[in-house]
C-alpha positions in Angstrom: 30.1 -11.9 12.8 32.3 -12.4 9.7 33.3 -9.3 7.9 31.9 -10.6 4.6 28.5 -11.1 6.2 28.6 -7.6 7.8 29.7 -6.1 4.5 26.8 -7.7 2.5 24.2 -6.6 5.1 25.5 -3.1 5.0 25.3 -2.9 1.2 22.0 -4.7 0.9 20.5 -2.0 3.1 22.4 0.8 1.4 21.3 -0.2 -2.1 17.6 -0.6 -1.0 17.8 2.9 0.5 19.4 4.2 -2.7 16.5 3.0 -5.0 14.1 4.9 -2.9 16.3 8.0 -3.1 16.6 7.7 -6.8 12.8 7.4 -7.2 12.5 10.6 -5.1 15.1 12.4 -7.3 13.2 11.5 -10.5 9.9 12.5 -9.0 11.0 16.0 -8.0 12.7 16.6 -11.4 9.4 15.6 -13.0 7.4 17.9 -10.8 9.7 20.8 -11.3 9.6 20.3 -15.1 5.8 20.6 -15.0 5.9 23.9 -13.0 2.9 25.9 -14.0 4.6 29.3 -13.9 8.0 30.0 -15.7 9.3 33.5 -15.8 10.3 34.6 -19.3 14.0 34.4 -20.0 14.7 32.3 -16.9 17.0 29.6 -18.3 17.9 28.3 -14.8 14.4 26.8 -14.5 15.1 24.3 -17.3 17.8 22.5 -15.4 15.6 20.0 -13.5 16.7 16.9 -15.4 20.3 17.9 -15.4 20.2 18.5 -11.7 18.7 14.9 -11.3 21.9 13.6 -12.9 24.1 15.7 -10.7 22.3 14.7 -7.5 22.4 11.0 -8.3 26.2 11.2 -8.8 25.9 9.9 -12.4 27.2 12.9 -14.5 30.4 11.3 -15.8 28.7 8.1 -17.0 25.6 9.8 -18.3 27.4 12.4 -20.5 29.6 9.7 -21.9 26.5 8.2 -23.3 24.1 11.1 -23.9 24.7 14.7 -25.2 21.7 16.2 -23.4 19.8 15.6 -20.2 16.4 15.1 -21.7 13.6 13.5 -19.5 13.7 10.3 -21.5 17.5 9.9 -21.3 17.6 10.8 -17.6 14.8 8.4 -16.7 16.4 5.6 -18.8 19.8 6.1 -17.3 18.8 6.5 -13.6 16.1 3.9 -13.6 16.9 1.1 -16.1 20.4 1.3 -17.5 22.3 -1.9 -16.6 25.6 -0.2 -17.4 24.9 2.4 -14.7 26.0 0.8 -11.5 23.8 3.2 -9.5 20.6 2.8 -11.5 17.5 1.5 -9.8 17.8 -1.7 -11.8 21.5 -2.2 -10.9 20.9 -1.5 -7.2 18.1 -4.0 -7.0 20.2 -6.6 -8.7 23.2 -5.9 -6.5 21.1 -6.0 -3.3 19.6 -9.4 -4.3 23.0 -10.8 -5.2 24.4 -9.7 -1.8 21.4 -11.1 0.0 21.8 -14.5 -1.7 25.3 -14.7 -0.3 24.1 -14.2 3.2 20.6 -15.8 3.0 20.8 -17.2 6.5 21.6 -13.8 8.0 18.3 -12.4 6.7 14.8 -12.9 8.1 12.3 -14.6 5.8 10.4 -11.4 5.4 13.5 -9.5 4.3 14.5 -12.1 1.7 10.9 -12.4 0.4 10.9 -8.6 -0.1 14.2 -8.6 -2.0 13.4 -11.6 -4.1 9.9 -10.4 -5.0 11.3 -7.0 -5.9 13.8 -8.5 -8.3 11.1 -10.8 -9.9 8.6 -8.0 -10.4 11.2 -5.6 -11.9 11.0 -6.9 -15.5 7.4 -5.9 -15.8 8.5 -2.2 -15.5 10.1 -1.6 -18.8 10.9 1.8 -20.3 7.9 1.8 -22.7 5.5 1.1 -19.8 6.7 3.9 -17.6 6.6 6.6 -20.2 4.0 9.2 -19.5 1.4 8.3 -16.8 3.2 5.1 -16.0 6.2 6.9 -14.5 4.5 7.8 -11.2 3.2 4.2 -10.8 6.7 2.9 -11.3 8.2 5.4 -8.8 5.5 4.5 -6.2 6.3 0.8 -6.7 10.0 1.4 -6.1 9.3 3.5 -2.9 6.9 0.9 -1.7 9.4 -1.9 -2.1 12.1 0.1 -0.4 9.9 1.0 2.5 8.7 -2.6 2.8 12.3 -3.8 3.1 13.1 -1.1 5.7 10.0 -2.0 7.7 10.7 -5.7 7.5 14.3 -5.0 8.7 13.0 -3.0 11.7 10.2 -5.4 12.6 11.9 -8.8 12.2 15.6 -8.6 12.9 17.2 -9.4 16.2 18.5 -6.4 18.1 22.2 -7.3 17.5 25.0 -6.7 15.1 23.2 -7.8 12.0 20.6 -5.1 12.4 23.2 -2.5 13.4 25.2 -3.1 10.1 22.0 -2.8 8.0 21.0 0.4 9.7 24.5 1.9 9.2 24.1 1.3 5.5 20.7 2.9 5.5 21.6 6.1 7.3 25.0 6.7 5.6 23.1 6.5 2.3 20.1 8.6 3.5 22.2 11.4 4.8 24.3 11.6 1.6 21.1 11.8 -0.5 19.5 14.6 1.6 22.7 16.7 1.4 23.0 16.3 -2.3 19.4 17.2 -3.0 19.6 20.3 -0.9 23.0 21.4 -2.2 22.2 21.1 -5.9 18.6 22.3 -5.6 19.6 25.2 -3.4 21.7 26.7 -6.3 19.2 25.9 -9.0 16.2 27.2 -7.1 17.6 30.3 -5.5 14.9 32.8 -6.5 17.0 35.2 -8.6 14.2 35.8 -11.1 11.1 34.9 -9.0 10.8 36.8 -5.7 10.6 34.9 -2.4 7.0 34.1 -1.7 6.0 34.0 -5.3 4.1 31.0 -6.9 7.3 29.9 -8.6 9.3 30.0 -5.4 6.6 28.2 -3.4 6.2 25.4 -6.0 9.9 24.8 -6.3 10.7 24.6 -2.6 7.6 22.6 -1.8 8.8 20.1 -4.5 12.1 19.7 -2.5 10.1 19.0 0.7 8.0 16.5 -1.1 11.2 14.8 -2.4 12.1 14.0 1.1 8.6 13.3 2.4 8.8 16.4 4.5 6.0 18.7 3.1 3.4 18.1 5.8 6.0 17.7 8.6 7.4 21.1 7.6 4.1 22.8 8.3 3.8 21.1 11.6 7.0 22.8 12.8 6.9 26.1 10.8 3.7 28.1 10.7 5.0 31.0 8.6 5.1 29.3 5.2 7.9 28.0 3.0 11.1 30.0 3.2 14.4 28.8 1.7 16.4 29.2 4.9 13.7 27.3 6.9 13.8 24.5 4.4 17.6 24.4 4.8 17.2 24.3 8.6 14.6 21.6 8.4 16.8 19.3 6.3 20.0 19.9 8.1 19.7 20.4 11.9 16.0 19.7 12.7 16.3 16.5 14.9 12.6 15.7 14.5 12.9 15.3 10.7 13.8 11.7 9.9 15.8 12.5 6.8 17.7 15.5 8.2 21.4 15.4 8.4 21.5 15.5 12.2 19.0 12.7 12.5 20.9 10.5 10.1 24.1 11.1 11.9 22.5 10.5 15.3 21.2 7.1 14.0 24.7 6.2 12.7 26.3 7.1 16.0 23.7 5.2 17.9 24.3 2.0 15.9 28.1 2.3 16.1 27.8 2.6 19.9 25.7 -0.5 20.0 28.3 -2.3 17.9 31.0 -1.1 20.3 29.1 -2.4 23.3 28.5 -5.8 21.7 32.1 -6.3 20.5 33.7 -4.5 23.5 35.9 -2.3 21.3 35.7 1.1 19.7 37.4 2.5 16.7 38.2 5.8 14.9 34.7 5.6 13.2 33.1 6.0 16.7 35.1 9.2 17.3 34.3 10.6 13.9 30.5 9.9 14.2 30.4 11.4 17.7 32.2 14.5 16.5 29.9 15.0 13.5 26.8 14.4 15.5 27.8 17.0 18.1 28.6 19.6 15.5 25.2 19.1 13.8 23.3 19.1 17.0 24.8 22.4 18.2 24.8 24.2 14.9 22.5 27.1 14.2 21.2 27.9 10.7 22.8 31.4 11.0 26.1 29.8 11.5 25.6 27.5 8.5 24.7 30.3 6.2 27.6 32.4 7.5 29.9 29.5 6.5 28.0 29.1 3.2 25.4 26.4 2.7 27.2 24.9 -0.2 30.4 24.7 1.7 28.6 23.2 4.7 26.9 20.5 2.6 30.1 19.7 0.7 31.9 19.3 3.9 29.2 17.0 5.3 29.2 14.8 2.2 33.0 14.4 2.4 32.9 13.6 6.1 30.0 11.2 5.7 32.0 9.4 2.9 35.0 9.4 5.2 33.0 7.9 8.0 31.7 5.2 5.6 35.3 4.3 4.8 36.2 4.2 8.4 33.3 1.9 9.2 34.4 -0.3 6.3 38.0 -0.4 7.6 36.9 -1.3 11.1 34.1 -3.8 10.5 33.6 -4.6 6.9 36.0 -5.8 4.1 37.9 -2.6 4.2 
């Protein structure tokens, strides 16, 4: 496969995964901002929309344009701003542009999903999504991203084209999970509200809902929501589809399949294998001993490095 084709497949999938992640970030910020119980004098609980900007990696561009992270400004910038290269609108446009360049490498279902998503996007303007329309818009974004992911899984041949698409998906997904947990961990540490309080429960349940893990969490943990359990669930629980270890396992799996198909392995294979092993054999006590923030920062850096190594080995470098 040509490197340009592989690169476009990788970024089509990565951008479609990103729009779902951005929708999740906006939804959790909105839920936290509507929290029914706010302790008096607790300024840290007003940082929901600012944290959304940080998690999305848009701080520099956002604060060059806005002075304050109001709900209206954050939603506008993350969802609709064409000048923000990582906005939902920009990601959909980029995904469709990349897809057009490799139309024959996509299945009919994948192309129809991407094209329809782009054609339907204009009906979701900022005035329409204000207030009650916001959740309908976020549901639409998630539905389109999940439809693309499902079409990819159900219709692509089990060969390099699928492997490159899946690499883009899981590099992006792992990065997002780490960012959500890292920023929210510091904002939501219950310094003012005790562990087990209504505030604590609502905050951490919102994080689980942001990664579609609320019900799954209770399947595995019977003793209620606890911050360290949420951290364990999102980092080293292999049964959780969006956990760091699951994302790295899927990355490693697809790299091994590429290595088998092409008969050659690269530095990215060694990096992915090493990161997967470290996550699989980590314990939550070890992670907290190192420091959760330090652990997540290291993961984000190594995940980005792995993406660069994949690009150097297979894509346009």
